[in-house]
C-alpha positions in Angstrom: 31.9 -3.9 -46.3 35.5 -4.9 -46.5 36.3 -7.8 -48.9 39.2 -10.1 -49.1 39.7 -13.1 -51.6 41.3 -16.4 -50.7 41.5 -19.3 -53.1 38.7 -18.0 -55.2 36.3 -17.3 -52.3 35.4 -13.8 -51.5 34.9 -13.0 -47.8 33.3 -10.0 -46.1 32.8 -8.5 -42.7 29.6 -10.0 -41.5 26.4 -7.7 -41.8 23.9 -10.3 -40.6 21.2 -8.2 -38.8 19.1 -9.4 -36.0 15.4 -9.1 -37.0 12.0 -10.4 -36.2 11.8 -12.1 -39.7 14.2 -14.3 -41.7 15.5 -13.1 -45.1 18.0 -14.8 -47.6 20.0 -11.9 -48.3 21.8 -10.9 -51.7 25.5 -10.6 -51.0 27.7 -13.0 -52.8 30.2 -13.2 -50.0 31.1 -15.8 -47.4 31.5 -15.5 -43.6 34.4 -17.2 -42.0 33.8 -19.6 -39.2 36.0 -17.6 -36.8 34.3 -14.4 -37.7 32.2 -12.4 -35.3 28.6 -11.2 -35.6 27.5 -8.1 -33.5 24.7 -9.3 -31.5 24.8 -7.3 -28.2 24.2 -3.7 -27.4 26.7 -2.0 -25.3 24.3 0.8 -24.3 23.3 1.0 -20.6 19.6 -0.1 -20.2 17.2 2.5 -19.3 15.8 2.8 -15.6 12.4 1.5 -14.9 9.9 4.1 -14.0 6.6 3.2 -12.4 4.5 5.1 -15.1 6.4 3.6 -18.0 4.3 1.9 -20.7 5.3 -1.5 -22.3 7.3 -1.2 -25.7 8.8 -3.7 -28.1 11.5 -1.5 -29.0 13.3 -0.9 -32.3 17.0 -1.4 -31.8 18.2 -4.5 -33.7 20.6 -5.7 -31.0 20.1 -8.0 -28.2 20.7 -7.3 -24.5 23.1 -9.6 -22.5 21.6 -12.1 -20.4 23.0 -10.6 -17.2 22.0 -7.0 -18.0 20.3 -5.0 -15.2 17.9 -2.0 -15.4 18.0 0.7 -12.8 14.9 0.7 -10.7 13.2 3.2 -8.4 14.0 2.9 -4.8 11.4 0.8 -2.9 10.5 2.3 0.6 10.9 0.1 3.5 8.1 -0.5 6.0 7.7 2.1 8.7 7.9 1.1 12.3 5.4 1.9 15.0 7.6 4.5 16.5 8.3 6.2 13.1 4.4 6.3 12.5 3.8 7.8 16.0 6.6 10.5 15.4 5.7 11.2 12.0 9.3 11.8 11.4 10.6 9.5 8.5 10.0 10.4 4.9 11.9 7.4 3.6 9.5 4.6 4.7 6.0 3.6 3.9 3.1 2.8 6.2 1.8 -0.8 6.1 -1.5 -2.3 6.9 0.0 -3.2 10.3 1.5 0.2 11.2 -1.1 2.7 9.7 -3.2 2.7 13.0 -0.2 4.2 15.0 -0.3 7.6 13.2 -1.6 10.2 15.5 -4.5 11.4 13.1 -5.9 8.0 12.4 -8.8 6.6 14.3 -7.7 3.8 16.6 -11.2 2.2 17.0 -14.9 2.8 16.3 -18.0 0.9 17.3 -21.7 0.9 16.2 -23.5 -0.3 19.5 -27.2 -1.4 19.2 -29.9 -0.4 21.9 -29.4 -3.9 23.7 -25.5 -3.5 23.7 -24.8 -5.8 20.8 -21.9 -4.9 18.4 -23.3 -3.9 15.0 -20.0 -3.2 13.6 -16.6 -2.1 14.9 -12.8 -1.8 14.4 -10.3 -2.7 17.3 -13.2 -3.6 19.7 -13.3 -6.8 21.7 -16.7 -6.4 23.1 -19.8 -4.1 23.7 -22.4 -4.3 26.5 -25.4 -2.6 27.8 -25.1 -2.1 31.6 -28.4 -0.5 32.3 -30.9 1.9 30.5 -28.8 4.2 28.4 -25.5 3.0 29.8 -23.1 1.1 27.6 -19.4 0.0 27.7 -17.1 -0.6 24.8 -14.0 -2.6 25.4 -11.0 -2.2 23.1 -9.0 -5.0 21.6 -5.7 -3.2 21.5 -5.5 -0.6 24.3 -4.7 3.0 23.8 -1.4 4.1 25.3 -3.2 5.9 28.3 -6.6 7.1 29.3 -5.7 10.4 27.7 -7.6 10.0 24.4 -10.8 11.3 22.7 -13.9 9.6 21.8 -16.5 11.2 19.5 -20.0 9.6 20.1 -23.5 10.2 19.1 -26.9 8.6 19.7 -28.7 7.3 16.6 -32.2 6.5 16.0 -33.9 8.9 18.3 -36.3 11.6 17.1 -36.0 14.2 19.8 -33.8 17.3 19.6 -32.8 16.9 23.2 -31.2 13.5 22.8 -27.4 13.0 23.0 -24.6 10.8 24.3 -21.7 11.5 26.7 -18.6 9.6 27.4 -17.5 8.4 30.8 -15.2 5.9 32.7 -12.3 6.3 30.1 -9.7 3.8 30.6 -6.8 2.6 28.2 -8.8 -0.5 27.3 -12.5 0.7 27.5 -14.9 3.6 27.7 -18.6 4.1 28.8 -21.3 5.9 27.1 -24.4 7.4 28.5 -27.5 8.3 26.4 -30.0 10.8 27.4 -33.3 11.6 26.0 -34.7 14.7 27.7 -33.9 14.4 31.3 -33.8 10.5 31.4 -31.6 7.8 30.4 -32.6 6.1 27.2 -31.7 3.1 25.1 -30.4 4.3 21.7 -28.0 2.9 19.2 -24.6 4.7 19.4 -21.7 5.4 17.1 -18.4 6.1 18.7 -14.9 6.8 17.2 -11.7 6.8 19.2 -8.6 9.1 18.6 -5.3 8.8 20.6 -1.9 7.2 20.8 -1.5 3.6 20.9 
């Protein structure tokens, strides 16, 4: 500490330390009213990392009010076109655009024996047309009739029971259920894959 003496008063360079507790100190020197206290750190703040843990820190200096931390790049929302093309790595899918990815199911339906909808996604209606013949109508159409439907009959007990798909259109498809050689009412589960 540098000392100067004026009119019997001894002055020194301020050594007041910022702390979490108060202390009276022991130096017998005064601080001039136009002196300066070191309060701010000139170090660049660390960048924020998503896996960082909270920490109180240990440096006895304060950050300036307008200081900024570096932050990770936040990805923008992917568009429908980017999801279909699977071409952009600098965007993130959203709840609204995930369905446009080619490998994601575009619809599913669990249809009961009477044609009622027991559960579904992107389905606006289900119906029983006749024995073993059902129709599923989609809410958002597929881009064309060139898509795949995986379906099976549920609840039957015979090994010769199954379902087949017919009348595929962009907005609907039909299901036939066969038990042996005859049409039969069975609950069906169907999943749709294609391009919206």
